[in-house]
Each structure stands twice: as structure tokens, then as C-alpha cells.
C-alpha positions as CSV (number, residue, x, y, z in Angstrom):
1,X,97.3,148.2,14.1
2,X,98.6,145.0,12.0
3,X,101.9,143.6,12.8
4,X,103.3,141.3,9.9
5,X,106.4,139.6,10.6
6,X,109.1,138.2,8.7
7,X,109.1,134.6,8.7
8,X,113.0,134.7,9.0
9,X,112.3,135.3,12.3
10,X,110.0,132.9,13.8
11,X,113.0,130.4,14.6
12,X,114.9,133.1,16.8
13,X,110.9,133.8,18.3
14,X,110.9,129.9,19.0
15,X,114.1,129.8,20.8
16,X,113.2,132.8,22.9
17,X,110.4,131.6,24.3
18,X,111.2,130.7,28.0
19,X,108.8,127.2,27.9
20,X,110.1,124.0,26.2
21,X,108.1,123.5,22.3
22,X,108.2,120.6,20.4
23,X,105.9,119.4,17.4
24,X,105.0,116.5,16.2
25,X,103.7,114.8,13.0
26,X,100.9,112.0,12.7
27,X,103.4,109.5,13.3
28,X,104.4,110.9,16.7
29,X,108.1,112.0,15.3
30,X,109.4,114.8,16.6
31,X,109.6,118.2,13.9
32,X,110.7,120.6,16.0
33,X,112.3,121.4,19.0
34,X,113.0,124.6,21.0
35,X,115.8,125.8,23.4
36,X,114.3,125.5,26.5
37,X,112.9,122.1,25.5
38,X,116.9,121.0,25.2
39,X,117.7,122.4,28.2
40,X,114.7,120.5,30.5
41,X,115.1,117.3,28.8
42,X,118.7,117.3,28.2
43,X,118.5,116.6,24.4
44,X,120.0,118.6,22.0
45,X,117.2,119.6,18.9
46,X,119.7,117.6,16.9
47,X,119.2,114.3,19.0
48,X,115.5,115.2,19.4
49,X,114.2,115.8,16.1
50,X,113.1,112.9,13.8
51,X,113.0,110.6,16.7
52,X,109.6,109.2,18.1
53,X,108.4,111.6,20.7
54,X,108.0,108.9,23.5
55,X,111.9,108.8,23.3
56,X,113.1,111.7,24.0
57,X,110.3,113.3,26.1
58,X,109.6,110.2,28.5
59,X,106.6,110.8,31.0
60,X,104.9,108.7,33.2
61,X,101.7,109.0,31.1
62,X,103.6,108.0,27.5
63,X,102.1,104.2,27.6
64,X,98.8,104.8,29.6
65,X,97.1,108.5,28.3
66,X,99.4,110.6,26.5
67,X,98.1,114.4,26.4
68,X,99.4,115.2,23.1
69,X,98.0,111.8,21.6
70,X,94.7,112.8,23.4
71,X,94.9,116.4,21.5
72,X,95.7,114.8,18.3
73,X,93.0,112.4,18.3
74,X,90.2,114.7,19.5
75,X,91.2,117.9,18.4
76,X,90.9,119.5,22.2
77,X,93.3,121.4,24.1
78,X,94.9,120.1,27.3
79,X,96.2,122.8,29.7
80,X,98.6,122.7,32.7
81,X,98.2,119.5,33.5
82,X,101.1,118.2,35.9
83,X,103.4,115.5,35.0
84,X,107.2,114.1,35.8
85,X,109.5,113.5,32.5
86,X,112.9,111.7,32.9
87,X,115.4,113.8,31.7
88,X,118.5,112.4,29.1
89,X,120.8,112.1,32.8
90,X,118.0,110.0,34.6
91,X,116.6,113.0,36.5
92,X,113.1,113.3,37.1
93,X,111.6,116.9,36.7
94,X,107.9,118.1,37.6
95,X,106.5,119.7,34.8
96,X,103.2,121.3,34.0
97,X,102.4,121.0,29.8
98,X,100.0,122.1,27.7
99,X,98.8,120.6,24.3
100,X,97.3,121.2,21.1
101,X,96.3,119.8,17.6
102,X,98.0,121.2,14.7
103,X,95.9,121.7,11.9
104,X,96.8,122.8,8.3
105,X,94.5,124.8,6.2
106,X,92.0,122.6,5.3
107,X,91.2,122.2,8.4
108,X,93.1,118.8,8.5
109,X,94.9,117.8,11.6
110,X,98.7,117.1,11.0
111,X,100.3,116.6,14.2
112,X,100.3,118.3,17.5
113,X,102.4,121.1,19.5
114,X,103.3,120.6,23.0
115,X,104.6,123.5,25.5
116,X,106.1,122.6,28.9
117,X,107.4,124.7,31.9
118,X,109.6,123.7,34.8
119,X,107.9,123.0,37.8
120,X,111.1,122.2,40.4
121,X,110.5,125.5,42.0
122,X,107.0,125.5,42.8
123,X,107.7,122.0,44.1
124,X,110.0,123.0,46.2
125,X,107.8,125.9,47.8
126,X,105.0,123.2,48.2
127,X,106.7,121.1,50.3
128,X,108.4,123.8,52.5
129,X,104.7,125.0,53.2
130,X,103.2,121.6,54.0
131,X,105.7,121.4,56.0
132,X,104.5,124.9,57.8
133,X,101.7,126.1,59.8
134,X,99.6,129.0,57.8
135,X,97.3,131.1,59.0
136,X,96.1,134.3,57.2
137,X,99.3,135.9,56.0
138,X,101.6,134.3,58.9
139,X,103.6,131.1,58.2
140,X,105.4,129.4,61.2
141,X,107.6,125.8,61.3
142,X,107.2,126.1,65.3
143,X,104.5,123.9,66.7
144,X,103.9,126.5,69.2
145,X,102.7,129.1,66.7
146,X,99.9,126.7,66.1
147,X,99.1,126.9,69.8
148,X,98.5,130.4,68.9
149,X,96.9,130.2,65.7
150,X,94.3,127.9,67.3
151,X,93.5,130.5,70.1
152,X,93.1,133.4,67.8
153,X,89.5,132.9,66.9
154,X,88.7,132.6,70.4
155,X,90.1,136.2,71.3
156,X,88.8,138.1,68.4
157,X,85.7,137.2,69.7
158,X,85.6,138.4,73.0
159,X,86.1,142.1,74.3
160,X,89.1,141.6,76.2
161,X,92.0,144.1,75.3
162,X,94.5,141.9,73.8
163,X,98.6,142.5,74.6
164,X,101.1,140.9,71.9
165,X,104.7,140.5,73.1
166,X,107.8,139.6,70.9
167,X,110.9,140.6,69.9
168,X,111.4,143.1,66.6
169,X,110.2,141.4,63.6
170,X,108.7,138.5,64.9
171,X,105.0,139.3,63.6
172,X,103.3,141.0,66.2
173,X,101.4,143.2,63.8
174,X,100.7,139.9,61.8
175,X,99.1,138.3,64.6
176,X,97.5,141.7,65.3
177,X,95.8,142.0,62.1
178,X,94.7,138.4,61.9
179,X,92.7,139.2,65.5
180,X,91.2,142.0,63.5
181,X,89.9,140.6,60.7
182,X,88.5,137.4,62.8
183,X,86.8,139.4,64.8
184,X,83.6,141.6,65.0
185,X,85.5,144.8,63.9
186,X,86.7,143.6,60.7
187,X,84.7,145.5,58.4
188,X,86.4,148.8,60.6
189,X,90.0,150.2,59.6
190,X,92.7,148.3,61.4
191,X,95.2,151.5,62.5
192,X,98.9,150.2,63.3
193,X,101.0,152.4,65.1
194,X,104.6,152.2,65.3
195,X,105.1,153.5,69.1
196,X,108.7,153.7,69.0
197,X,108.3,156.9,66.2
198,X,106.6,158.3,68.7
199,X,108.5,160.9,71.0
200,X,108.0,159.6,74.8
201,X,106.5,163.1,76.0
202,X,103.6,162.4,73.5
203,X,102.6,159.3,74.9
204,X,103.1,159.9,78.3
205,X,100.2,162.7,77.6
């Protein structure tokens, strides 16, 4: 089934897309600027349209290796390149940008389009993870956990019975699963049993 959209809805759709989008002409002048682009850069559509791209969308690549200019010159797409922009208020925002050339009906390049998304939350998570110890699905900031992580492969390859102690919610089952996955029985089922849910007389028997 083919759906034909009324052109009157294009501006609404353009502003509803949850990523920043703007277009430029062959002179690198901004010709359109959506709502999310305004929110991320701090410049309104009225302030941006008609201005040189580099004066509004200020990245650390503008003067050296502009991805949008590269797409216009080569006709090639650039996807998810991580850069930083300086917003109107001076804040530096990490983003992932994708660029492409705009081509008319005669296959002539008439400008370019750029889409970009905010990476501030991703950057913050990366910083937190870089200060953490990660093993299997276990994440910890405690240096003593790093010692346990180093010990797990040795334990996993032994035939000894392992007792894991710790308070409720400290990740005992995750440690047990990690030992299972590292050991010679990793291809066999891992069965977790909650002893607290088993009656005392049944455990006793």
C-alpha cells in the first residue's frame, strides 16, 4: 500500500522528529532549522535561517574537516560522527552527527542536510562506567570487587565447591552465574534456587 502525504504536513513532521535537523544551500547558508535543532543549539529558527552554517552550528571541526561540507563535495553520507558543538549560551554539547548531500530532480547537488542527536547522557554513562569495574553483567566501584573478579576464572576452572556469602541484593547469583559461564560446564544449564522460598523441613530432608 502506498501512502501519499500532503505537503502541508511536512513542516509539522520536520519539527516533530526528535533529532536536530537543518539544511544548507550550496553557499553553506542555512535554509531550514527544526525545533530540536533550536533546543540543542539555543538558536531559534528565525536566528538561524539565512545565516552561514558555521556561525550557528559551531563544532570543533568547522574550520578543519567539516563533515557536511565533505558530503556536499563528495556526495557521500557520513553517519554518527561524534563531535562537540558550542551552543548559544557557551555550553559545549557532545553530539553524534550524520550528513548527506541534497540532490534535485536533475541529480545536481544543491546543498546538504545534517541530523544530530544529543550525547550528553551517553557521555555521562561512559564516565561512570570508566570509573567502575565491569565483569560479565556485574558493575562495581569497589576495588575489592576487582580482586574477586580476578579470582573468578581460577575458581571456575577448579572442581571445588564454592560458597558465596553476602547480604540480600549484593549480587551473589550474578557471581555464581559468572563462575558457571567461565567454567567447563558453561554449555550446561544454570539452575538458581531461592532457598528462602523452600520450606525448612524440605531443605532438611
